[in-house]
C-alpha positions, 0 to 999 in steps of 0.5 A, spaced: 968 734 763 967 726 762 964 724 756 961 717 754 962 714 747 958 709 744 958 704 738 965 704 738 968 699 733 971 693 736 977 694 733 978 701 736 984 702 741 984 707 746 990 711 743 985 711 737 980 715 741 985 719 744 987 722 738 980 723 735 978 727 741 985 731 742 983 735 735 978 739 740 983 739 746 986 736 752 985 729 753 986 726 760 984 719 760 981 714 755 977 708 757 974 703 753 970 698 757 972 691 756 968 684 758 971 681 764 971 674 762 973 675 755 977 682 755 973 684 749 971 691 748 964 692 750 963 698 744 963 703 749 968 708 753 969 714 757 973 720 755 975 725 760 977 732 758 980 738 762 976 743 759 968 743 759 968 748 753 973 743 749 969 737 751 962 740 749 965 742 742 968 735 742 961 732 743 957 736 738 963 735 733 964 728 734 957 725 735 954 721 729 961 721 726 964 715 722 970 712 726 972 705 723 966 704 720 961 706 726 957 712 727 959 714 734 954 716 739 957 721 744 954 725 750 956 728 757 957 722 761 951 722 767 954 721 774 954 714 776 949 711 781 952 708 787 
């Protein structure tokens, strides 16, 4: 399951998110999207979890949770248009 995460603190690292989501199941990848020119986090990213039911549990448990002083927005990622 591909999960979209928004409102990520600019201080958060991919490893931090991986550890947070691993509480709910196996995480196969984590990607925080960065600005191409500055390399700075854009405040959102994607988590790939191997099990859909674990992914759904992570979404329901982590949406709105305070993480590094920011309330995360966590949803199932929509397929890209392109």
